[in-house]
C-alpha positions as CSV (number, residue, x, y, z in Angstrom):
1,X,15.2,-25.2,-31.8
2,X,14.4,-26.7,-28.4
3,X,16.3,-23.9,-26.7
4,X,14.1,-21.3,-28.6
5,X,11.0,-23.2,-27.6
6,X,12.0,-23.2,-24.0
7,X,12.8,-19.5,-24.1
8,X,9.4,-18.7,-25.6
9,X,7.6,-20.9,-23.1
10,X,9.5,-19.1,-20.3
11,X,8.3,-15.8,-21.7
12,X,4.7,-17.0,-22.0
13,X,4.6,-16.9,-25.8
14,X,2.6,-19.3,-28.0
15,X,4.5,-21.8,-30.2
16,X,2.7,-22.5,-33.5
17,X,3.3,-25.2,-36.1
18,X,5.6,-22.9,-37.9
19,X,8.3,-23.9,-35.5
20,X,8.2,-27.4,-37.0
21,X,10.3,-28.5,-39.9
22,X,9.1,-28.5,-43.5
23,X,9.1,-32.3,-43.7
24,X,7.0,-32.6,-40.6
25,X,4.5,-30.0,-41.9
26,X,4.2,-31.8,-45.2
27,X,3.6,-35.1,-43.5
28,X,0.9,-33.6,-41.2
29,X,-0.8,-31.9,-44.2
30,X,-0.7,-35.1,-46.2
31,X,-2.2,-37.1,-43.4
32,X,-5.0,-34.5,-43.0
33,X,-5.6,-34.5,-46.7
34,X,-5.8,-38.3,-46.9
35,X,-8.2,-38.4,-44.0
36,X,-10.4,-35.7,-45.6
37,X,-10.2,-37.5,-48.9
38,X,-11.3,-40.7,-47.3
39,X,-14.2,-39.1,-45.6
40,X,-15.2,-36.8,-48.6
41,X,-14.9,-38.7,-51.9
42,X,-15.6,-36.7,-55.0
43,X,-17.8,-38.4,-57.5
44,X,-17.5,-37.3,-61.1
45,X,-20.4,-38.2,-63.4
46,X,-19.7,-39.2,-66.9
47,X,-20.4,-36.3,-69.2
48,X,-21.9,-36.8,-72.7
49,X,-19.8,-35.6,-75.6
50,X,-21.7,-33.0,-77.7
51,X,-20.9,-32.8,-81.4
52,X,-22.4,-31.3,-84.6
53,X,-24.2,-34.5,-85.6
54,X,-25.6,-35.5,-82.1
55,X,-24.8,-37.0,-78.8
56,X,-22.6,-40.0,-78.6
57,X,-23.4,-42.1,-75.5
58,X,-21.5,-45.1,-76.7
59,X,-17.8,-44.9,-77.1
60,X,-15.3,-47.1,-78.6
61,X,-13.0,-49.2,-76.5
62,X,-10.0,-47.2,-77.5
63,X,-11.6,-43.9,-76.4
64,X,-12.8,-45.5,-73.2
65,X,-9.3,-46.8,-72.6
66,X,-7.8,-43.4,-73.2
67,X,-10.3,-41.7,-71.0
68,X,-9.7,-44.3,-68.3
69,X,-6.0,-43.6,-68.6
70,X,-6.4,-39.8,-68.4
71,X,-9.0,-39.8,-65.6
72,X,-6.6,-40.8,-62.8
73,X,-4.1,-38.2,-64.0
74,X,-6.8,-35.5,-64.0
75,X,-8.0,-36.6,-60.6
76,X,-4.4,-36.6,-59.3
77,X,-3.9,-33.1,-60.8
78,X,-7.1,-31.9,-59.2
79,X,-6.1,-33.4,-55.9
80,X,-2.6,-31.8,-56.1
81,X,-4.3,-28.4,-57.0
82,X,-6.7,-28.7,-54.0
83,X,-3.8,-29.8,-51.8
84,X,-1.7,-26.9,-52.9
85,X,-4.6,-24.5,-52.4
86,X,-5.2,-25.8,-48.9
87,X,-1.5,-25.5,-48.2
88,X,-1.5,-22.0,-49.5
89,X,-4.6,-21.1,-47.5
90,X,-3.1,-22.5,-44.3
91,X,0.2,-20.7,-45.0
92,X,-1.8,-17.4,-45.6
93,X,-3.6,-17.9,-42.3
94,X,-0.3,-18.6,-40.6
95,X,1.2,-15.5,-42.2
96,X,-1.8,-13.4,-40.9
97,X,-1.3,-14.9,-37.4
98,X,2.4,-14.1,-37.6
99,X,1.7,-10.6,-38.7
100,X,-0.8,-10.1,-35.8
101,X,1.8,-11.5,-33.4
102,X,4.4,-9.2,-34.9
103,X,2.0,-6.2,-34.4
104,X,1.5,-7.3,-30.7
105,X,5.2,-7.8,-30.3
106,X,5.8,-4.3,-31.7
107,X,3.2,-2.9,-29.2
108,X,4.9,-4.8,-26.4
109,X,8.2,-3.5,-27.6
110,X,6.9,0.1,-27.5
111,X,5.5,-0.4,-24.1
112,X,8.8,-1.9,-22.9
113,X,10.6,1.1,-24.4
114,X,8.4,3.5,-22.6
115,X,8.8,1.6,-19.3
116,X,12.6,1.5,-19.9
117,X,12.7,5.2,-20.5
118,X,10.7,5.8,-17.3
119,X,12.9,3.5,-15.4
120,X,16.0,5.2,-16.8
121,X,14.7,8.6,-15.9
122,X,13.9,7.3,-12.4
123,X,17.5,5.9,-12.2
124,X,18.9,9.2,-13.2
125,X,16.8,11.0,-10.5
126,X,17.9,8.4,-7.9
127,X,21.5,8.9,-9.0
128,X,21.2,12.6,-8.8
129,X,19.7,12.2,-5.3
130,X,22.5,9.9,-4.2
131,X,25.0,12.4,-5.6
132,X,23.3,15.2,-3.7
133,X,23.3,13.1,-0.5
134,X,27.0,12.2,-1.0
135,X,27.7,15.9,-1.6
136,X,25.9,16.8,1.6
137,X,27.8,14.1,3.5
138,X,31.1,15.4,2.0
139,X,30.2,19.0,2.8
140,X,28.9,18.3,6.3
141,X,30.2,21.1,8.6
142,X,30.2,18.8,11.6
143,X,32.2,16.1,9.8
144,X,34.7,18.8,8.6
145,X,35.1,20.1,12.1
146,X,35.7,16.6,13.4
147,X,38.2,16.0,10.6
148,X,40.0,19.2,11.4
149,X,40.0,18.3,15.1
150,X,41.4,14.9,14.2
151,X,44.1,16.4,12.0
152,X,45.0,18.8,14.9
153,X,45.1,15.9,17.3
154,X,47.3,13.9,14.9
155,X,49.7,16.9,14.5
156,X,49.8,17.4,18.3
157,X,50.3,13.7,18.8
158,X,53.2,13.7,16.3
159,X,54.8,16.8,18.0
160,X,54.3,15.2,21.4
161,X,55.8,12.0,20.2
162,X,58.8,13.8,18.9
163,X,59.1,15.7,22.2
164,X,58.8,12.5,24.1
165,X,61.6,10.9,22.0
166,X,63.8,13.9,22.5
167,X,63.0,13.9,26.3
168,X,63.9,10.2,26.4
169,X,67.3,10.9,24.8
170,X,67.9,13.8,27.2
171,X,66.9,11.8,30.2
172,X,69.1,8.9,29.1
173,X,72.1,11.3,28.7
174,X,71.4,13.0,32.0
175,X,71.1,9.7,33.7
176,X,74.5,8.8,32.3
177,X,76.0,12.1,33.5
178,X,74.4,11.7,36.9
179,X,75.9,8.2,37.3
180,X,79.3,9.6,36.3
181,X,79.0,12.4,38.9
182,X,77.8,10.0,41.5
183,X,80.8,7.7,40.9
184,X,83.1,10.7,41.2
185,X,81.5,11.8,44.5
186,X,81.6,8.2,45.8
187,X,85.3,8.0,45.0
188,X,86.1,11.4,46.3
189,X,84.2,11.6,49.5
190,X,83.6,7.9,50.2
191,X,79.9,8.4,50.7
192,X,78.1,5.1,50.7
193,X,74.8,5.9,52.3
194,X,73.5,8.4,49.7
195,X,74.1,6.3,46.6
196,X,70.6,4.7,46.5
197,X,68.7,7.9,47.4
198,X,69.8,9.9,44.2
199,X,67.3,8.0,41.9
200,X,64.2,8.3,44.3
201,X,62.6,11.7,45.1
202,X,60.4,11.7,48.2
203,X,57.1,13.5,47.6
204,X,56.4,14.4,51.2
205,X,59.6,16.5,51.9
206,X,59.8,20.0,50.4
207,X,63.6,19.7,50.2
208,X,65.2,17.0,48.0
209,X,68.0,14.7,49.1
210,X,70.5,16.0,46.7
211,X,70.1,19.5,48.3
212,X,71.1,18.1,51.7
213,X,74.2,16.6,50.2
214,X,77.3,18.5,48.9
215,X,76.1,18.7,45.3
216,X,74.6,22.2,45.7
217,X,77.8,24.0,44.3
218,X,78.0,21.6,41.5
219,X,77.1,22.5,37.9
220,X,74.1,20.1,37.9
221,X,72.3,22.1,40.6
222,X,70.2,24.3,38.2
223,X,69.2,21.2,36.1
224,X,68.2,19.3,39.2
225,X,66.2,22.4,40.5
226,X,64.4,22.5,37.2
227,X,63.6,18.8,37.4
228,X,62.3,19.3,41.0
229,X,60.0,22.1,39.8
230,X,58.8,19.9,36.9
231,X,58.1,17.1,39.3
232,X,56.2,19.4,41.7
233,X,54.1,20.7,38.8
234,X,53.4,17.2,37.7
235,X,52.4,16.2,41.2
236,X,50.2,19.2,41.4
237,X,48.6,18.3,38.1
238,X,48.1,14.8,39.2
239,X,46.4,16.0,42.4
240,X,44.2,18.3,40.4
241,X,43.3,15.5,38.0
242,X,42.5,13.3,40.9
243,X,40.2,15.9,42.4
244,X,38.5,16.5,39.0
245,X,38.1,12.8,38.5
246,X,36.6,12.4,42.0
247,X,34.3,15.4,41.3
248,X,33.4,13.8,37.9
249,X,32.7,10.4,39.5
250,X,30.4,12.1,42.1
251,X,28.6,14.0,39.4
252,X,28.3,10.8,37.3
253,X,26.8,9.0,40.3
254,X,24.4,11.9,40.8
255,X,23.5,11.8,37.1
256,X,23.0,8.0,37.3
257,X,20.8,8.4,40.4
258,X,18.8,11.1,38.7
259,X,18.5,9.0,35.6
260,X,17.3,6.0,37.7
261,X,14.8,8.3,39.5
262,X,13.6,9.7,36.2
263,X,13.2,6.2,34.8
264,X,11.2,5.2,37.9
265,X,9.2,8.4,37.6
266,X,8.6,7.6,33.9
267,X,7.4,4.1,34.8
268,X,5.2,5.5,37.5
269,X,3.9,8.0,35.1
270,X,3.2,5.3,32.6
271,X,1.3,3.3,35.2
272,X,-0.6,6.4,36.3
273,X,-1.4,7.2,32.6
274,X,-2.6,3.6,32.1
275,X,-4.7,3.9,35.2
276,X,-6.0,7.3,34.2
277,X,-6.8,5.9,30.7
278,X,-8.8,3.1,32.3
279,X,-10.5,5.6,34.6
280,X,-11.2,7.7,31.5
281,X,-12.6,4.8,29.6
282,X,-14.8,3.9,32.6
283,X,-16.0,7.5,33.0
284,X,-16.6,7.8,29.3
285,X,-18.7,4.6,29.4
286,X,-20.6,6.1,32.4
287,X,-21.1,9.3,30.5
288,X,-22.3,7.4,27.5
289,X,-24.8,5.5,29.7
290,X,-25.9,8.7,31.4
291,X,-26.3,10.4,28.0
292,X,-28.3,7.4,26.8
293,X,-30.5,7.6,29.9
294,X,-31.0,11.4,29.5
295,X,-31.9,10.8,25.8
296,X,-34.4,8.1,26.9
297,X,-35.9,10.4,29.5
298,X,-36.1,13.3,27.1
299,X,-37.7,11.0,24.6
300,X,-40.2,9.9,27.3
301,X,-40.9,13.5,28.3
302,X,-41.3,14.5,24.6
303,X,-43.7,11.6,24.2
304,X,-45.6,12.6,27.4
305,X,-45.7,16.2,26.1
306,X,-47.0,15.0,22.8
307,X,-49.6,12.9,24.5
308,X,-50.6,15.8,26.8
309,X,-50.9,18.1,23.8
310,X,-53.0,15.5,22.0
311,X,-55.2,15.0,25.1
312,X,-55.6,18.8,25.5
313,X,-56.4,19.1,21.9
314,X,-59.0,16.3,22.2
315,X,-60.3,17.9,25.4
316,X,-60.7,21.2,23.7
317,X,-62.3,19.6,20.7
318,X,-64.8,17.7,22.9
319,X,-65.5,20.9,25.0
320,X,-66.1,22.8,21.8
321,X,-68.4,20.0,20.5
322,X,-70.2,19.9,23.9
323,X,-70.5,23.7,23.9
324,X,-72.0,23.5,20.4
325,X,-74.3,20.7,21.5
326,X,-75.4,22.8,24.5
327,X,-76.0,25.8,22.3
328,X,-78.0,23.7,19.9
329,X,-79.9,22.2,22.9
330,X,-80.5,25.6,24.4
331,X,-81.7,26.9,21.0
332,X,-83.9,23.9,20.7
333,X,-85.1,24.3,24.3
334,X,-85.9,28.0,23.7
335,X,-87.6,27.1,20.5
336,X,-89.6,24.3,22.1
337,X,-90.4,26.6,25.0
338,X,-91.6,29.3,22.7
339,X,-93.6,26.8,20.8
340,X,-95.0,25.5,24.1
341,X,-96.0,29.0,25.1
342,X,-97.5,29.6,21.8
343,X,-99.4,26.3,22.0
344,X,-100.5,27.1,25.6
345,X,-101.7,30.4,24.4
346,X,-103.5,28.8,21.6
347,X,-104.6,25.7,23.4
348,X,-104.6,25.9,27.1
349,X,-105.0,22.3,27.4
350,X,-101.9,20.6,26.0
351,X,-102.0,17.2,24.8
352,X,-100.3,14.2,26.5
353,X,-98.0,13.6,23.5
354,X,-96.3,16.9,23.7
355,X,-95.7,16.5,27.4
356,X,-94.2,13.1,26.7
357,X,-91.8,14.6,24.1
358,X,-90.8,17.3,26.5
359,X,-90.0,14.8,29.2
360,X,-87.8,12.8,26.8
361,X,-86.0,16.0,25.8
362,X,-85.4,16.8,29.4
363,X,-84.1,13.2,30.1
364,X,-81.7,13.5,27.1
365,X,-80.5,16.8,28.3
366,X,-79.8,15.4,31.8
367,X,-77.9,12.4,30.2
368,X,-75.8,14.7,28.1
369,X,-75.0,16.8,31.1
370,X,-73.9,13.8,33.2
371,X,-71.9,12.5,30.3
372,X,-70.2,15.9,29.8
373,X,-69.4,16.0,33.6
374,X,-67.9,12.4,33.5
375,X,-65.8,13.1,30.5
376,X,-64.6,16.4,32.0
377,X,-63.7,14.7,35.2
378,X,-61.7,11.9,33.4
379,X,-59.9,14.4,31.2
380,X,-59.0,16.5,34.3
381,X,-57.6,13.4,36.0
382,X,-55.6,12.4,33.0
383,X,-54.2,16.0,32.6
384,X,-53.2,16.0,36.3
385,X,-51.5,12.6,36.0
386,X,-49.6,13.7,32.9
387,X,-48.6,17.0,34.6
388,X,-47.3,15.1,37.6
389,X,-45.4,12.7,35.4
390,X,-44.0,15.6,33.4
391,X,-42.8,17.3,36.6
392,X,-41.2,14.1,37.7
393,X,-39.5,13.6,34.3
394,X,-38.2,17.2,34.5
395,X,-36.8,16.6,37.9
396,X,-35.0,13.4,36.8
397,X,-33.7,15.2,33.7
398,X,-32.3,18.0,35.9
399,X,-30.7,15.4,38.2
400,X,-29.1,13.6,35.3
401,X,-27.9,16.8,33.8
402,X,-26.2,17.7,37.2
403,X,-24.6,14.3,37.3
404,X,-23.5,14.6,33.7
405,X,-21.9,18.1,34.4
406,X,-20.1,16.7,37.5
407,X,-18.8,13.7,35.4
408,X,-17.7,16.0,32.6
409,X,-15.9,18.3,35.1
410,X,-14.2,15.3,36.6
411,X,-13.3,14.0,33.1
412,X,-11.9,17.4,32.1
413,X,-9.7,17.4,35.3
414,X,-8.5,13.9,34.5
415,X,-7.8,14.9,30.9
416,X,-5.7,17.9,32.0
417,X,-3.8,15.7,34.4
418,X,-3.3,13.1,31.7
419,X,-2.2,15.7,29.3
420,X,0.4,17.0,31.8
421,X,1.7,13.5,32.4
422,X,1.8,12.9,28.7
423,X,3.7,16.1,28.0
424,X,6.2,15.2,30.7
425,X,6.6,11.7,29.2
426,X,6.8,13.1,25.6
427,X,9.4,15.6,26.6
428,X,11.6,12.7,27.8
429,X,11.0,10.7,24.6
430,X,11.4,13.4,22.0
431,X,15.2,13.7,22.1
432,X,15.7,9.9,21.6
433,X,12.9,9.7,19.0
434,X,14.4,12.6,16.9
435,X,17.8,10.8,16.8
436,X,16.2,7.5,16.0
437,X,14.0,9.1,13.3
438,X,16.9,10.8,11.6
439,X,18.9,7.6,11.7
440,X,15.9,5.5,10.5
441,X,15.2,8.0,7.7
442,X,18.7,7.8,6.4
443,X,18.7,4.0,6.6
444,X,15.3,3.9,4.9
445,X,16.5,6.2,2.1
446,X,19.6,4.2,1.6
447,X,17.6,1.0,1.7
448,X,15.1,2.3,-0.8
449,X,17.9,3.5,-3.1
450,X,19.6,0.1,-3.0
451,X,16.3,-1.6,-3.6
452,X,15.5,0.6,-6.5
453,X,19.0,0.0,-7.9
454,X,18.5,-3.7,-7.5
455,X,15.1,-3.6,-9.2
456,X,16.5,-1.5,-12.0
457,X,19.2,-4.0,-12.6
458,X,16.7,-6.8,-12.6
459,X,14.5,-4.9,-14.9
460,X,17.4,-4.2,-17.3
461,X,18.2,-7.9,-17.2
462,X,14.6,-8.9,-17.9
463,X,14.3,-6.3,-20.7
464,X,17.5,-7.6,-22.3
465,X,16.3,-11.2,-22.1
466,X,12.9,-10.2,-23.6
467,X,14.7,-8.2,-26.3
468,X,16.9,-11.2,-27.1
469,X,13.8,-13.5,-27.2
470,X,12.1,-11.0,-29.5
471,X,15.1,-10.9,-31.8
472,X,15.2,-14.7,-31.9
473,X,11.5,-14.7,-32.7
474,X,12.0,-12.1,-35.4
475,X,14.8,-14.2,-37.0
476,X,12.5,-17.3,-36.8
477,X,9.6,-15.4,-38.4
478,X,11.9,-14.1,-41.2
479,X,13.2,-17.6,-41.8
480,X,9.6,-19.0,-41.9
481,X,8.6,-16.2,-44.2
482,X,11.4,-17.0,-46.6
483,X,10.4,-20.7,-46.4
484,X,6.8,-19.8,-47.2
485,X,7.8,-17.6,-50.1
486,X,9.9,-20.5,-51.5
487,X,7.1,-22.9,-51.0
488,X,4.7,-20.5,-52.7
489,X,7.0,-20.0,-55.7
490,X,7.5,-23.8,-56.0
491,X,3.7,-24.4,-55.8
492,X,3.1,-21.8,-58.5
493,X,5.7,-23.4,-60.7
494,X,4.1,-26.9,-60.1
495,X,0.6,-25.4,-60.8
496,X,1.8,-23.9,-64.1
497,X,3.4,-27.2,-65.0
498,X,0.2,-29.1,-64.2
499,X,-1.8,-26.5,-66.2
500,X,0.5,-27.0,-69.2
501,X,0.2,-30.8,-68.9
502,X,-3.6,-30.5,-68.6
503,X,-3.7,-28.2,-71.7
504,X,-1.6,-30.7,-73.6
505,X,-3.9,-33.6,-72.6
506,X,-7.0,-31.7,-73.5
507,X,-5.5,-31.0,-77.0
508,X,-4.6,-34.6,-77.4
509,X,-8.2,-35.6,-76.4
510,X,-9.6,-33.1,-78.8
511,X,-7.4,-34.4,-81.7
512,X,-8.4,-38.0,-80.8
513,X,-12.1,-37.1,-80.7
514,X,-11.8,-35.1,-84.0
515,X,-10.1,-38.1,-85.6
516,X,-12.8,-40.4,-84.4
517,X,-15.5,-38.1,-85.6
518,X,-13.9,-37.9,-89.0
519,X,-13.6,-41.7,-89.1
520,X,-17.3,-42.0,-88.2
521,X,-18.3,-39.5,-90.9
522,X,-16.3,-41.3,-93.5
523,X,-18.0,-44.5,-92.6
């Protein structure tokens, strides 16, 4: 039981009181029932017995004794019934909880089945991919060519080894024969000076030592001639191999020098590229600053233009208003003049009041003219100042544009030079990067495949463990269900027994009461 609990706790499942034994459950329920009974006591009031003749409040001592004897049994039966009802309710609730948990477990099981199917399909795809990769590796043309070359080399090596072994045996036999012939010549002609010179062949002389001796007419002459030719060919091949080796070493030195020079050029290119990048960033910053200045100047010029347009508009409005005022004044002046002429014609002697009004009108006209001149002069000055400022702003903008164009040209030149350097650097790096990428891709694919395989194995182990835990829980639930069914059946049997006992007790009480009633009537 402890192992099952530990397994469920490991799988983050809830352990209920159903995992306890029946004795422990009964003890806990009894303790709860006793505590509830202590807190909540049921008070049963004494009921009056209703008969045909009336209510009997007073009882005899025998009836009271019988009722006192039967009351604890009735209370005990009621307590047992309430206890069994509570137990059944708790068991029903636990059954509902277990059914809910079973439903959730079935849902999780379905989800795990779906995930297992997906993982298995993914495993199959990975296995197919691994098989395809293995098939590609097995059917690699380059690998097959290398294997064929290796087989050819092995066969050639075997043939050469057999030839060498045969040549060794031939050389050994020929050496034995030569020694025999030398012994014979030494004995026949008593030649002692030429015994040591037969084994060594000088490379500088064109004619060998055995040709200078008397062995020319001997039967070994053709064999020795053939050996001399073979030795010359081998020496020629050795000289040729030496020359080729010297040529290869010279080319290798040149290649190493070129490689070192290219590495130095690459480092210099990298330094230049870094310097060009710094220059580019600096020029880009200058261009940004110049652009910001140009934008600020354009904004200022736009604001000046707007102000100038506003001033011109105000000036035009004021001029129009002044022109209208002048027209009104001229109209008033002509009207007054006509009235004055009419008055002069009517009254030759004008009054002093009208002359005073005329003088005021003239003074007002002069003031308006002076005000108009002052405003016109001020507006002309402001317009001239704004025009000069506008010209200066345009000149600054043109200078900044020229500087910007020069900086952009310089930046484009530097970009082209940087691109050329980058292309030259990239061309050196591409070959190595391609090989590294292909190798890294293969390694990454193999690593991913291994990781997926490991994960799939772990997932299968986890799924198996969860499945085992679910099976254990299912067995536990079935066992608890069987226990609950047995308890329910036992409780029903006990309830039926208690009902029968209560029915029997009620019948006995009724018979006793009927007997008492009959006794009372007889009395």
